[in-house]
C-alpha positions as CSV (number, residue, x, y, z in Angstrom):
1,M,17.3,49.9,7.9
2,S,14.7,50.8,5.2
3,I,13.6,48.5,2.5
4,T,15.5,50.5,-0.1
5,D,18.7,50.1,1.9
6,W,18.1,46.3,2.1
7,L,17.5,46.1,-1.6
8,G,20.2,48.5,-2.7
9,T,20.1,51.5,-4.8
10,S,20.8,49.9,-8.2
11,T,17.3,48.4,-8.5
12,D,14.0,50.0,-7.9
13,W,12.1,47.8,-5.5
14,R,8.8,48.7,-7.3
15,V,10.2,47.1,-10.5
16,W,11.2,43.7,-9.0
17,L,8.0,43.7,-7.0
18,V,6.0,43.9,-10.2
19,Q,8.2,41.3,-11.8
20,V,7.7,38.9,-8.9
21,F,3.9,39.5,-9.0
22,A,3.9,38.8,-12.7
23,V,5.8,35.5,-12.2
24,V,3.3,34.4,-9.5
25,L,0.4,35.3,-11.7
26,A,1.9,33.4,-14.7
27,T,2.5,30.4,-12.4
28,V,-1.1,30.4,-11.2
29,S,-2.3,30.7,-14.7
30,M,-0.2,27.9,-15.9
31,N,-1.4,25.7,-13.1
32,F,-5.0,26.5,-14.0
33,V,-4.4,25.6,-17.6
34,L,-2.5,22.5,-16.7
35,L,-5.3,21.4,-14.3
36,R,-7.9,21.8,-17.1
37,V,-5.8,19.9,-19.7
38,L,-5.2,17.1,-17.2
39,G,-8.9,16.9,-16.4
40,L,-9.7,16.7,-20.1
41,L,-7.1,13.9,-20.7
42,V,-8.4,12.0,-17.7
43,R,-11.9,12.0,-19.0
44,R,-10.6,10.8,-22.4
45,V,-8.5,7.9,-21.1
46,Q,-11.3,6.6,-18.8
47,H,-12.9,5.1,-21.9
48,T,-9.8,3.1,-22.9
49,A,-9.2,-0.5,-21.8
50,S,-5.6,0.2,-20.7
51,L,-4.9,0.6,-17.0
52,W,-1.6,2.5,-17.6
53,D,-2.7,5.7,-19.2
54,D,-5.3,6.8,-16.6
55,A,-3.0,5.7,-13.7
56,M,-0.2,7.8,-15.2
57,L,-2.4,10.9,-15.5
58,E,-3.8,10.5,-12.0
59,A,-0.3,10.1,-10.6
60,A,1.0,13.1,-12.5
61,R,-1.7,15.6,-11.4
62,L,-0.1,16.9,-8.2
63,P,3.6,16.4,-9.1
64,L,3.2,18.3,-12.3
65,R,1.5,21.2,-10.6
66,L,4.2,21.4,-8.0
67,L,6.8,21.2,-10.7
68,V,5.3,24.3,-12.3
69,W,5.6,26.1,-9.0
70,T,9.3,25.1,-8.7
71,F,9.9,26.8,-12.1
72,G,8.0,29.8,-11.0
73,L,10.0,30.0,-7.8
74,S,13.2,29.7,-9.8
75,V,12.4,32.7,-11.8
76,A,11.3,34.6,-8.7
77,V,14.5,33.8,-6.9
78,A,16.5,34.9,-9.9
79,I,14.7,38.3,-9.8
80,L,15.3,38.6,-6.1
81,R,19.0,37.7,-6.4
82,S,19.5,40.4,-9.0
83,A,17.7,42.9,-6.8
84,A,19.3,41.8,-3.5
85,P,22.3,39.4,-3.8
86,L,22.0,37.9,-0.4
87,P,23.6,34.5,0.6
88,V,20.2,33.0,1.4
89,W,19.4,32.8,-2.3
90,D,22.4,30.5,-2.9
91,V,20.5,27.7,-1.1
92,W,17.8,27.6,-3.8
93,P,19.7,25.6,-6.5
94,E,20.4,22.7,-4.1
95,L,16.9,22.9,-2.7
96,R,15.5,22.8,-6.2
97,K,17.4,19.6,-7.0
98,V,16.0,18.0,-3.9
99,L,12.5,19.1,-4.8
100,H,12.8,17.7,-8.3
101,I,14.1,14.3,-7.0
102,V,11.3,14.2,-4.5
103,L,8.6,15.1,-7.1
104,V,9.9,12.4,-9.4
105,A,9.8,9.8,-6.6
106,W,6.4,11.0,-5.6
107,F,5.1,10.5,-9.2
108,F,6.4,6.9,-9.3
109,T,5.0,6.0,-6.0
110,R,1.6,7.4,-6.9
111,F,1.8,5.7,-10.3
112,I,2.4,2.3,-8.7
113,R,-0.4,2.9,-6.2
114,Y,-2.9,3.8,-8.9
115,V,-1.9,0.8,-11.1
116,E,-2.4,-1.4,-8.1
117,R,-5.8,0.1,-7.4
118,N,-6.9,-0.5,-11.0
119,I,-5.8,-4.1,-10.9
120,L,-7.5,-4.8,-7.6
121,A,-10.7,-3.0,-8.9
122,G,-10.9,-5.7,-11.6
123,G,-12.0,-5.6,-15.1
124,K,-8.7,-4.3,-16.4
125,G,-6.4,-7.2,-15.8
126,A,-6.2,-10.8,-14.9
127,V,-3.5,-10.5,-12.3
128,D,-3.8,-12.2,-8.9
129,P,-4.5,-9.5,-6.2
130,T,-2.0,-10.9,-3.8
131,T,0.7,-10.8,-6.4
132,A,-0.3,-7.3,-7.4
133,Q,0.0,-6.1,-3.8
134,A,3.3,-7.8,-3.2
135,V,4.9,-6.4,-6.4
136,A,3.5,-2.9,-5.6
137,K,5.0,-2.9,-2.2
138,L,8.4,-4.0,-3.5
139,L,8.3,-1.4,-6.2
140,R,7.4,1.4,-3.7
141,L,10.1,0.3,-1.4
142,S,12.6,0.3,-4.2
143,V,11.6,3.8,-5.2
144,I,12.0,5.1,-1.7
145,I,15.4,3.5,-1.2
146,T,16.6,4.7,-4.6
147,T,15.4,8.2,-3.8
148,A,17.1,8.3,-0.5
149,L,20.4,7.2,-2.1
150,V,20.1,9.8,-4.8
151,L,19.4,12.5,-2.3
152,I,22.4,11.5,-0.2
153,Q,24.6,11.6,-3.3
154,N,23.3,15.0,-4.4
155,L,23.8,16.5,-0.9
156,G,27.5,15.6,-1.2
157,Y,27.8,12.5,0.9
158,S,29.5,9.3,-0.3
159,I,27.1,6.5,-1.0
160,S,29.8,3.9,-0.5
161,G,30.4,5.1,3.1
162,V,26.7,5.1,3.8
163,L,26.4,1.5,2.4
164,A,29.4,0.4,4.5
165,F,27.9,1.9,7.6
166,G,24.5,0.4,6.7
167,G,26.2,-3.0,6.5
168,I,27.7,-2.8,9.9
169,G,24.6,-1.3,11.4
170,G,22.4,-3.9,9.7
171,I,24.1,-6.6,11.7
172,A,23.2,-4.9,14.9
173,V,19.7,-4.2,13.8
174,G,19.3,-7.8,12.7
175,F,20.1,-9.1,16.1
176,A,17.9,-6.5,17.8
177,A,14.9,-7.0,15.4
178,K,15.2,-10.7,14.5
179,D,11.4,-11.2,15.1
180,L,10.6,-8.3,12.7
181,L,13.0,-9.7,10.1
182,A,11.5,-13.2,10.6
183,N,8.1,-11.8,9.9
184,F,9.3,-9.9,6.9
185,F,10.9,-13.0,5.3
186,G,7.8,-15.0,6.3
187,G,5.7,-12.5,4.3
188,L,8.1,-12.8,1.4
189,I,7.8,-16.6,1.4
190,I,4.0,-16.2,1.4
191,Y,4.2,-14.0,-1.6
192,L,6.6,-16.3,-3.4
193,D,5.0,-19.7,-2.5
194,R,1.4,-18.4,-2.6
195,P,-0.1,-21.0,-0.3
196,F,-3.1,-18.6,0.0
197,K,-4.2,-15.2,-1.3
198,V,-6.5,-12.5,-0.2
199,G,-10.0,-13.8,-0.1
200,D,-9.1,-17.4,0.5
201,W,-10.6,-19.5,3.3
202,V,-7.8,-21.0,5.3
203,R,-7.4,-23.0,8.5
204,S,-4.7,-24.6,10.5
205,P,-5.1,-28.0,12.1
206,D,-2.1,-27.1,14.4
207,R,-3.6,-23.9,15.8
208,Q,-7.1,-22.5,16.2
209,I,-6.9,-20.5,13.0
210,E,-9.8,-20.4,10.5
211,G,-11.3,-17.7,8.5
212,T,-11.0,-15.6,5.3
213,V,-7.7,-13.8,4.5
214,E,-8.2,-10.1,4.3
215,E,-4.7,-8.7,4.1
216,I,-1.1,-10.0,3.7
217,G,1.3,-7.5,5.1
218,W,5.1,-7.6,5.5
219,R,4.8,-8.2,9.3
220,Q,1.5,-9.9,9.8
221,T,-1.5,-11.4,8.0
222,R,-5.1,-10.4,8.9
223,I,-7.7,-13.1,8.9
224,R,-11.4,-12.5,9.5
225,T,-12.8,-15.4,11.5
226,F,-16.3,-16.7,10.8
227,D,-17.6,-14.9,13.8
228,K,-16.4,-11.7,12.1
229,R,-13.5,-11.0,14.5
230,P,-10.1,-10.0,13.0
231,L,-7.2,-12.3,13.7
232,Y,-3.7,-10.9,13.3
233,I,-1.0,-13.6,12.8
234,P,2.7,-13.0,12.5
235,N,4.0,-14.1,9.1
236,S,6.8,-16.1,10.7
237,M,4.3,-18.5,12.2
238,F,3.2,-19.8,8.8
239,A,6.7,-21.3,8.3
240,S,6.2,-23.7,11.3
241,I,2.5,-24.7,11.0
242,A,0.4,-26.6,8.6
243,V,-2.1,-24.5,6.6
244,E,-5.1,-25.9,4.8
245,N,-6.7,-23.9,1.9
246,P,-10.2,-25.2,1.4
247,S,-10.8,-22.5,-1.2
248,R,-8.8,-24.5,-3.6
249,M,-10.7,-27.7,-3.2
250,T,-12.0,-29.2,-6.5
251,N,-15.0,-31.0,-4.9
252,R,-16.8,-31.3,-1.6
253,R,-17.3,-34.7,0.0
254,I,-20.4,-36.3,1.3
255,S,-19.5,-39.0,3.8
256,E,-22.3,-40.5,5.9
257,T,-23.1,-43.8,7.6
258,I,-26.8,-44.9,7.3
259,G,-28.1,-47.2,10.0
260,V,-30.8,-49.7,9.1
261,R,-32.7,-51.9,11.6
262,Y,-31.5,-55.5,12.0
263,A,-35.1,-56.6,11.2
264,D,-34.6,-55.2,7.7
265,S,-31.5,-57.1,6.9
266,A,-33.2,-58.7,3.9
267,Q,-33.6,-55.3,2.2
268,V,-30.0,-54.1,2.8
269,A,-28.8,-55.2,-0.7
270,A,-31.7,-53.5,-2.5
271,I,-31.3,-50.3,-0.4
272,T,-27.6,-50.1,-1.2
273,Q,-28.3,-50.6,-4.9
274,G,-31.0,-48.0,-4.9
275,I,-28.7,-45.4,-3.3
276,R,-26.0,-46.3,-5.7
277,D,-28.3,-45.8,-8.7
278,M,-29.5,-42.5,-7.2
279,L,-26.0,-41.1,-6.9
280,A,-25.1,-42.2,-10.4
281,T,-27.9,-40.2,-11.9
282,H,-27.8,-37.2,-9.5
283,P,-26.9,-34.1,-11.6
284,A,-25.0,-32.5,-8.7
285,I,-22.8,-35.5,-7.9
286,D,-19.5,-35.7,-9.8
287,P,-19.3,-39.1,-11.5
288,D,-15.6,-38.8,-12.1
289,Q,-14.9,-38.9,-8.4
290,T,-15.0,-41.9,-6.0
291,Q,-18.5,-43.1,-5.2
292,I,-18.9,-45.9,-2.6
293,V,-22.2,-47.3,-1.3
294,R,-21.6,-50.5,0.6
295,F,-22.9,-52.5,3.6
296,N,-20.1,-51.7,5.9
297,G,-20.6,-53.5,9.2
298,F,-22.7,-54.6,12.1
299,G,-23.3,-51.9,14.6
300,A,-24.5,-52.2,18.2
301,S,-28.1,-51.4,17.1
302,Q,-28.0,-51.1,13.3
303,L,-26.7,-52.4,10.0
304,D,-24.2,-49.8,8.7
305,I,-24.3,-48.6,5.1
306,M,-21.5,-46.3,4.0
307,V,-22.4,-43.5,1.6
308,Y,-19.3,-41.8,0.1
309,A,-19.5,-39.3,-2.9
310,F,-18.3,-35.9,-4.1
311,T,-20.4,-32.9,-5.3
312,R,-19.5,-30.9,-8.4
313,T,-19.7,-27.6,-6.5
314,T,-17.4,-26.3,-3.9
315,E,-19.6,-23.5,-2.6
316,W,-20.6,-23.9,1.0
317,E,-24.3,-23.2,0.8
318,A,-24.8,-25.0,-2.5
319,F,-23.1,-28.1,-1.0
320,H,-25.4,-28.3,1.9
321,A,-28.4,-27.9,-0.3
322,I,-27.1,-30.9,-2.4
323,K,-26.3,-32.9,0.6
324,E,-29.8,-32.3,2.0
325,D,-31.4,-33.5,-1.3
326,V,-29.2,-36.6,-1.3
327,L,-30.1,-37.5,2.3
328,L,-33.8,-36.9,1.7
329,Q,-33.7,-39.3,-1.3
330,I,-31.9,-41.9,0.8
331,V,-34.8,-41.6,3.3
332,N,-37.3,-42.2,0.5
333,I,-35.3,-45.2,-0.8
334,V,-35.2,-46.8,2.6
335,H,-38.9,-46.4,3.2
336,R,-39.7,-47.5,-0.3
337,H,-38.2,-50.9,0.4
338,G,-40.3,-51.3,3.5
339,A,-37.4,-50.7,5.9
340,D,-36.7,-48.0,8.5
341,F,-33.8,-46.4,10.3
342,A,-32.5,-47.9,13.5
343,F,-32.2,-46.2,16.8
344,P,-30.3,-47.3,19.9
345,T,-32.0,-50.3,21.4
346,R,-31.2,-52.8,24.2
347,T,-32.5,-56.3,24.6
348,V,-32.6,-57.8,28.1
349,H,-32.7,-61.6,28.4
350,L,-34.1,-62.9,31.7
351,E,-32.9,-66.4,32.7
352,P,-35.5,-68.7,34.2
353,A,-35.4,-69.0,37.9
354,V,-33.7,-72.1,39.4
355,P,-36.1,-74.0,41.7
356,G,-33.5,-74.5,44.4
357,N,-32.7,-70.9,44.5
358,A,-36.4,-69.9,44.6
359,A,-37.0,-72.2,47.6
360,S,-34.2,-70.8,49.5
């Protein structure tokens, strides 16, 4: 069969070939113009303070270009149908609906992802990163589920039947994947209660868990330990263990016991008062928090003085620098009063020998 027999005699194949080529050329030209216009708009909106306009333009780049191609293909298919009315062209209207629905869903998922990226980049919003990631994941999941239901409805299937089947199948899936569902709801509880967020330093006294939170997923949370190893924890575990969040502390505590020699007992009162005065005037010690400097007890080899105070800062390195300065000043105070620090000692008392025992 020749190409003229396949196309029929009513239409010259050269005519429709030129028409299809013109449609393709026009589509390519429209795509080129659209790309230039979008590029110009993106450069314009980059100077604005809003995070929505640039995210929308970035998200619309590829879907709009593909949408132009669907219009071009529609015109080309109409030309081919008039030239050769074959049954294969009847599939295009339904396929075009599916493509349009997919393109719209793709635009919304890209838009959500770009908005999330702009928020996490900082400088364009004051939203918590953990909340932004949780909301973005929920929105993307909602778009995917809605798109699937719309596609099923457009393909001629009943959504009510699908939902009924999904309800019955969901029970079976729930029993088969209870651990997965437990981790999912565990992640949801973390997002709602927000005991910690990405970037927080967390630890658990119940388990050997300590490090910085890097990612909170729907199934597991990734924590980077202080020796730089990744630790993957199922979200369901956080519902049954205690979790500390030192990143949210308001102050850091200095709690030390200073041991003075028993020979310097007369200077203990002056030493405690000197330490008390030093803490009261120290610029890095928070005066609104508890401060205790007291002679606290008789040790085996020393007189114990308790030093208890809180720093203004919560930063780890800055805290140790302040603590070092406080301890060095305590050393100076003790020495200034002519006293010294105790070290473990032992006194041996020798009883005099009994004369009768010595003779024997």
